[in-house]
MITI-123441 format. One record per residue (C-alpha): y, x, z; residue in three letters. Coordinates in steps of 0.1 Angstrom, whole numbers, padded with zeros to 4 digits, always signed. Layout:
YXZALA/...
END
This chain:
-0310+0231+0183MET/-0316+0234+0220ARG/-0304+0243+0256GLN/-0319+0262+0285ARG/-0355+0274+0287ARG/-0368+0258+0319LEU/-0399+0268+0341PRO/-0425+0237+0345PRO/-0418+0240+0384ALA/-0382+0226+0376ILE/-0381+0190+0373ARG/-0348+0171+0359LEU/-0335+0146+0383SER/-0329+0113+0368ALA/-0312+0095+0398ASP/-0274+0086+0398ALA/-0264+0119+0405ALA/-0287+0136+0381GLY/-0273+0122+0350CYS/-0238+0130+0359VAL/-0218+0145+0329VAL/-0184+0156+0327THR/-0157+0141+0307GLU/-0158+0170+0279ASP/-0195+0165+0274GLU/-0189+0129+0270ARG/-0164+0134+0241GLN/-0180+0165+0229SER/-0188+0146+0196SER/-0153+0137+0193GLN/-0136+0169+0200VAL/-0162+0193+0189SER/-0136+0201+0160SER/-0112+0213+0188MET/-0127+0244+0187ASN/-0114+0250+0153ASP/-0084+0273+0148PRO/-0067+0247+0129GLU/-0071+0221+0156GLN/-0064+0243+0184LEU/-0030+0253+0166GLU/-0023+0218+0160LYS/-0030+0209+0198LEU/-0008+0238+0206ARG/+0021+0222+0182ALA/+0016+0188+0199GLY/+0019+0202+0234LEU/+0050+0222+0224MET/+0077+0198+0236PRO/+0062+0190+0267PHE/+0056+0229+0274GLN/+0097+0231+0267LEU/+0103+0207+0294VAL/+0078+0222+0317LYS/+0095+0257+0315TYR/+0129+0244+0313PHE/+0119+0222+0349SER/+0105+0255+0364PHE/+0134+0275+0353THR/+0161+0249+0366SER/+0140+0250+0399LEU/+0142+0289+0400GLY/+0178+0286+0391VAL/+0186+0261+0420ILE/+0167+0282+0447LEU/+0188+0314+0437ILE/+0220+0294+0436PHE/+0209+0279+0470THR/+0202+0314+0485LEU/+0235+0327+0470PHE/+0254+0296+0485LEU/+0237+0303+0518SER/+0248+0341+0518TRP/+0282+0330+0507PHE/+0286+0304+0535ILE/+0274+0330+0562SER/+0296+0358+0548LYS/+0327+0334+0550HIS/+0318+0327+0586ALA/+0314+0363+0597ARG/+0348+0370+0578THR/+0364+0340+0598VAL/+0350+0352+0630MET/+0362+0388+0626LEU/+0398+0375+0616ASP/+0401+0355+0645GLN/+0382+0383+0669SER/+0410+0406+0652GLU/+0441+0384+0660ALA/+0429+0379+0691TYR/+0426+0418+0697SER/+0462+0424+0684LEU/+0475+0396+0707LEU/+0457+0410+0738LEU/+0470+0446+0726ALA/+0505+0434+0725GLU/+0501+0420+0759ASN/+0485+0450+0773LEU/+0513+0475+0760ASN/+0538+0454+0776GLN/+0520+0452+0809GLN/+0512+0491+0809VAL/+0546+0501+0799PHE/+0565+0481+0825ARG/+0539+0482+0853GLY/+0528+0517+0847PHE/+0547+0540+0824VAL/+0581+0532+0841LEU/+0575+0531+0876PRO/+0555+0564+0868THR/+0581+0585+0850VAL/+0609+0571+0877ILE/+0587+0582+0907ARG/+0570+0614+0891TYR/+0594+0625+0864GLY/+0564+0626+0842THR/+0529+0610+0831ILE/+0500+0630+0843ALA/+0468+0612+0842LEU/+0450+0641+0859SER/+0466+0630+0889ASN/+0439+0604+0904PRO/+0469+0583+0919GLU/+0484+0579+0883GLN/+0448+0575+0868PHE/+0436+0547+0893GLN/+0475+0530+0891ARG/+0469+0525+0852LEU/+0430+0516+0856ASP/+0440+0490+0880LEU/+0469+0474+0856ILE/+0444+0477+0826VAL/+0416+0459+0844ARG/+0439+0431+0857ASN/+0450+0424+0822VAL/+0412+0423+0807THR/+0396+0408+0837ALA/+0390+0374+0821SER/+0390+0389+0787MET/+0357+0398+0768LYS/+0364+0434+0763MET/+0338+0460+0758GLU/+0360+0491+0765THR/+0400+0497+0766VAL/+0410+0532+0752THR/+0443+0550+0754ILE/+0448+0583+0728TYR/+0477+0608+0733ASP/+0502+0607+0707SER/+0505+0645+0705ASN/+0467+0654+0702VAL/+0438+0633+0692ASN/+0423+0631+0727ILE/+0414+0601+0747ILE/+0437+0601+0777SER/+0423+0569+0795TYR/+0392+0545+0791SER/+0377+0521+0811THR/+0343+0540+0799ASN/+0347+0571+0820GLU/+0326+0591+0798GLU/+0351+0593+0769LEU/+0377+0605+0788ILE/+0388+0638+0777GLY/+0368+0636+0743ARG/+0389+0651+0715LYS/+0389+0641+0675ASN/+0372+0609+0675ILE/+0397+0585+0668GLY/+0394+0591+0628GLY/+0414+0576+0601LEU/+0419+0543+0622GLU/+0441+0568+0648TYR/+0459+0582+0620GLU/+0471+0548+0608LYS/+0482+0535+0642ALA/+0502+0565+0647LEU/+0520+0554+0617LEU/+0525+0521+0631GLY/+0500+0503+0611VAL/+0475+0484+0634ALA/+0440+0484+0618ASN/+0402+0475+0630SER/+0369+0488+0622GLN/+0337+0469+0624ILE/+0306+0487+0637VAL/+0277+0464+0632SER/+0239+0469+0626SER/+0210+0443+0617GLY/+0206+0415+0592SER/+0184+0382+0586ILE/+0154+0406+0591LEU/+0167+0409+0628SER/+0153+0375+0634LEU/+0119+0385+0629LEU/+0096+0396+0659PRO/+0097+0434+0665GLY/+0128+0441+0648ILE/+0159+0452+0666GLN/+0185+0427+0675ASP/+0216+0424+0656ALA/+0251+0442+0671HIS/+0282+0439+0660CYS/+0314+0458+0675LEU/+0353+0451+0665LEU/+0375+0482+0672LYS/+0412+0475+0669THR/+0438+0503+0669PHE/+0473+0495+0675ILE/+0504+0520+0685PRO/+0512+0522+0722PHE/+0550+0518+0720ARG/+0580+0518+0743GLN/+0594+0483+0751VAL/+0630+0475+0750ARG/+0648+0456+0773ASP/+0645+0427+0746ASP/+0608+0429+0744ALA/+0608+0439+0710SER/+0577+0462+0702GLY/+0595+0486+0676ASP/+0601+0513+0700GLY/+0587+0548+0699GLN/+0552+0555+0696ILE/+0538+0568+0729MET/+0499+0567+0720GLY/+0474+0545+0705VAL/+0456+0517+0721LEU/+0419+0512+0710GLU/+0402+0476+0720ILE/+0369+0471+0716THR/+0353+0438+0715GLN/+0314+0434+0717ASP/+0306+0404+0689LEU/+0268+0406+0693SER/+0267+0371+0704VAL/+0287+0353+0677ASP/+0273+0377+0649TYR/+0239+0368+0661THR/+0249+0333+0659ALA/+0257+0336+0624ILE/+0230+0357+0614VAL/+0206+0328+0627ARG/+0229+0301+0610LEU/+0221+0323+0575GLN/+0183+0321+0586GLY/+0185+0283+0591ARG/+0202+0277+0558ILE/+0177+0300+0541ILE/+0148+0284+0557PHE/+0158+0251+0551VAL/+0168+0254+0516SER/+0134+0273+0507SER/+0117+0246+0524LEU/+0135+0219+0506VAL/+0130+0239+0471MET/+0092+0245+0480PHE/+0087+0208+0486ILE/+0106+0200+0452LEU/+0085+0227+0437PHE/+0052+0210+0448LEU/+0067+0174+0437VAL/+0072+0191+0404LEU/+0042+0208+0402LEU/+0023+0175+0407ILE/+0044+0157+0381ILE/+0042+0185+0355VAL/+0003+0188+0361SER/-0003+0149+0358ARG/+0021+0149+0330ALA/+0005+0179+0313GLY/-0032+0164+0316LYS/-0020+0132+0300ILE/+0003+0147+0274MET/-0030+0169+0264GLU/-0054+0138+0268LYS/-0029+0119+0242ARG/-0026+0147+0221VAL/-0062+0155+0221ARG/-0070+0119+0215GLU/-0046+0117+0184ARG/-0061+0149+0168LEU/-0095+0131+0172SER/-0084+0101+0158LEU/-0069+0119+0128GLU/-0101+0141+0125GLN/-0122+0108+0127LYS/-0098+0093+0101LEU/-0099+0123+0078SER/-0139+0123+0083ASP/-0140+0084+0075ALA/-0120+0086+0045GLN/-0140+0120+0030ARG/-0171+0103+0040LEU/-0161+0068+0022ALA/-0158+0088-0009HIS/-0188+0105-0003LEU/-0206+0073+0008GLY/-0198+0056-0025THR/-0209+0086-0046MET/-0243+0088-0027VAL/-0247+0050-0026ALA/-0242+0050-0066THR/-0265+0079-0073VAL/-0292+0067-0049SER/-0293+0034-0064HIS/-0297+0049-0098GLU/-0324+0074-0085ILE/-0344+0045-0066LYS/-0353+0025-0096SER/-0368+0055-0118PRO/-0385+0066-0085LEU/-0402+0033-0083GLY/-0412+0031-0120ILE/-0424+0070-0116VAL/-0445+0059-0084ARG/-0459+0023-0100SER/-0470+0045-0130THR/-0485+0071-0111ALA/-0508+0046-0090GLU/-0517+0030-0124ILE/-0526+0065-0137LEU/-0549+0073-0106ALA/-0568+0041-0111LYS/-0574+0052-0150ARG/-0582+0088-0138ILE/-0609+0075-0116ARG/-0628+0060-0145LYS/-0618+0085-0171VAL/-0622+0117-0151ALA/-0633+0114-0118PRO/-0623+0139-0091GLY/-0589+0146-0108ASN/-0573+0115-0093GLU/-0556+0140-0070ASN/-0532+0151-0093LEU/-0516+0115-0094ALA/-0518+0112-0060GLU/-0496+0142-0056ILE/-0470+0125-0078ILE/-0474+0095-0054ILE/-0467+0114-0025ALA/-0438+0134-0037GLU/-0421+0101-0051THR/-0426+0085-0017THR/-0409+0115+0000ARG/-0381+0113-0026LEU/-0379+0078-0019ASN/-0373+0080+0020ASN/-0347+0108+0013ILE/-0330+0082-0008VAL/-0334+0056+0016LEU/-0317+0080+0040GLU/-0290+0087+0019PHE/-0283+0049+0015LEU/-0288+0044+0053ASP/-0259+0069+0060PHE/-0236+0056+0031ALA/-0241+0019+0040ARG/-0252+0015+0075PRO/-0263-0018+0084GLN/-0248-0040+0111LYS/-0263-0040+0147VAL/-0282-0069+0159LYS/-0276-0069+0196LEU/-0299-0081+0224SER/-0308-0075+0258PRO/-0335-0045+0259VAL/-0353-0028+0289ASP/-0340+0006+0275ILE/-0370+0026+0299ASN/-0395+0006+0277ASN/-0378+0013+0245LEU/-0378+0052+0252ILE/-0415+0046+0265SER/-0425+0032+0232GLN/-0409+0061+0214ALA/-0425+0085+0234LEU/-0460+0068+0229GLN/-0451+0071+0191PHE/-0446+0110+0193ILE/-0474+0117+0217LYS/-0498+0132+0191PRO/-0473+0154+0179GLU/-0468+0165+0215LEU/-0504+0174+0220SER/-0507+0191+0189GLU/-0478+0214+0194ASN/-0488+0221+0233ASN/-0456+0204+0245ILE/-0458+0192+0280ILE/-0438+0159+0282LEU/-0419+0150+0316GLU/-0402+0118+0322THR/-0381+0102+0350GLU/-0368+0067+0344PHE/-0344+0052+0369SER/-0354+0019+0379PRO/-0315+0008+0385THR/-0309+0010+0347VAL/-0324-0023+0337GLY/-0316-0043+0305ARG/-0291-0032+0283ILE/-0273-0049+0252THR/-0284-0029+0222ILE/-0298-0032+0185ASP/-0334-0022+0195PRO/-0347-0011+0161ASP/-0314+0012+0151HIS/-0315+0027+0190PHE/-0353+0034+0184TYR/-0345+0052+0153ARG/-0318+0074+0171ALA/-0342+0085+0196LEU/-0369+0094+0171LEU/-0343+0113+0155ASN/-0336+0135+0188ILE/-0373+0135+0198LEU/-0383+0148+0163VAL/-0355+0177+0166ASN/-0367+0185+0201ALA/-0404+0190+0188ILE/-0392+0210+0156GLN/-0373+0233+0180ALA/-0408+0241+0198MET/-0431+0253+0173PRO/-0448+0276+0202GLU/-0448+0245+0225GLY/-0429+0240+0257GLY/-0412+0215+0281PHE/-0400+0182+0271LEU/-0381+0162+0297ARG/-0366+0127+0289VAL/-0348+0111+0320SER/-0325+0079+0325THR/-0297+0070+0350GLY/-0263+0053+0357VAL/-0233+0069+0361GLN/-0217+0066+0398VAL/-0182+0065+0382SER/-0183+0036+0359ASP/-0217+0023+0360GLY/-0226+0033+0322SER/-0261+0043+0314VAL/-0272+0082+0306CYS/-0301+0091+0286ILE/-0310+0131+0290THR/-0331+0144+0262ILE/-0340+0180+0275GLN/-0363+0207+0257ASP/-0370+0243+0261SER/-0369+0254+0224GLY/-0351+0280+0205VAL/-0316+0265+0213GLY/-0286+0271+0187MET/-0255+0293+0186SER/-0219+0279+0194GLU/-0212+0277+0157GLU/-0242+0255+0152LYS/-0236+0234+0182ASN/-0199+0227+0168ALA/-0215+0214+0135GLN/-0247+0196+0145ILE/-0235+0161+0140PHE/-0220+0166+0108LYS/-0234+0151+0077PRO/-0255+0173+0056PHE/-0256+0202+0079PHE/-0290+0216+0087THR/-0308+0251+0095ASP/-0343+0239+0083LYS/-0359+0247+0050ASN/-0364+0211+0043ARG/-0343+0180+0052GLY/-0314+0164+0044THR/-0291+0172+0073GLY/-0285+0136+0080LEU/-0305+0128+0111GLY/-0282+0137+0138LEU/-0254+0122+0118ALA/-0269+0089+0112ILE/-0280+0093+0150THR/-0244+0093+0163ARG/-0234+0066+0140ASN/-0260+0045+0154ILE/-0249+0055+0193ILE/-0209+0051+0184GLU/-0218+0016+0167GLN/-0231+0009+0202HIS/-0196+0021+0214HIS/-0216+0049+0235GLY/-0213+0087+0229THR/-0236+0118+0224ILE/-0231+0152+0232SER/-0254+0184+0231VAL/-0252+0216+0252SER/-0273+0243+0240SER/-0276+0283+0240LYS/-0298+0303+0219GLU/-0331+0310+0234ASN/-0325+0287+0262GLU/-0331+0252+0251GLY/-0309+0222+0244SER/-0299+0190+0263THR/-0287+0160+0241PHE/-0268+0132+0265THR/-0264+0097+0253ILE/-0237+0077+0274THR/-0237+0040+0269LEU/-0213+0011+0283PRO/
END
């Protein structure tokens, strides 16, 4: 039944920090049964409603985040649509105005003067270029292009590199020849363009309208003479919309992240509180169940022990009288009666142990120097330590002082643990006993550590259960009684152990 096998060079620290134990170790005697599959299933069932709340909370947060991202995309999409609609309307208005100016300022005078329009004539081209540039001088136009109506060829463009190129009008050109004004958007880049090293966003709006003859009444339903293409560079506005989308996503993500952290903190704290309460409830239910079972068992044990105690007393008294007579009648054979006396004494001690467990006596509290009480217990077992080649190491904290306990009961609890430690080291070893004060709550902790044979997790979980023992002799009530005594003092006892590595018992008293 023990914990780590330690070399003699390692000494156990007994100052305030050295006696610190975890909350789980403090309550191991109360929740050791939580390792049972049935108890774990109850724990999961108790936490299930909270797990559902937790699941729905995080799911709702995720849905809100997705909805926020979708909303940001919708807003930016709408802003982009509004921008393009306004730009297209502006282009159509500009194109109508340009149609009027080019027809009246260039087409009519050129036909009257030259009889025909030939833009290969430098004078005609310069006149058309001057009119177009004057009309679009204050406008944010990238290029103005005029297509011939007979052949898909660029007759004029403010970008001289495009002049003379054929078959680049596409479907939009064909629609404009049929009298349908239309637009084409050429864009590149996205929200990723805001990242360093990524190409900037770019957006062009190409508007195609039919180039018509203008009648005297200024109506625009005359003969189609060609196609006007007006290209606007909307990169600045498009980049502004992309940045707006980025800001919305960033702010939304930041708000969601903060909400997630707040919710995570709340859920984590609530989870710990809920788990603690469920464990406490299950522990209380387990204690109540054990108490009811042990109450019935205690009643039976007390009755049987009481019935056995009287005959044992008679047998012992008879054996003592018989021993005296044998000494007179048959000297040298009195050892037979002494065997009866010894065995009845042993049985009487077992009966007393059963009675102590079934009907524990009330504690009589008084201020006691715990260090002195432990020293007395160690002094009592010193002969057994020497006989079993066990080296004793002690380190008592002077800050412990006097605490209110029942010295007789607590002395017995200490002896039970120390005797178990000795029995766990049949080939010798090291026994270390220390005391200290918890920094967190000022409680006193007593640590008893041995380098014995240790025990498995299964034994570790049952060590404080009544009638559990791995020895050939014994009732298995020693540690159960010890735990009862500690709990009567409103303290806790826990044990940590591994096979072949020894054991450590920790007693914590308020």
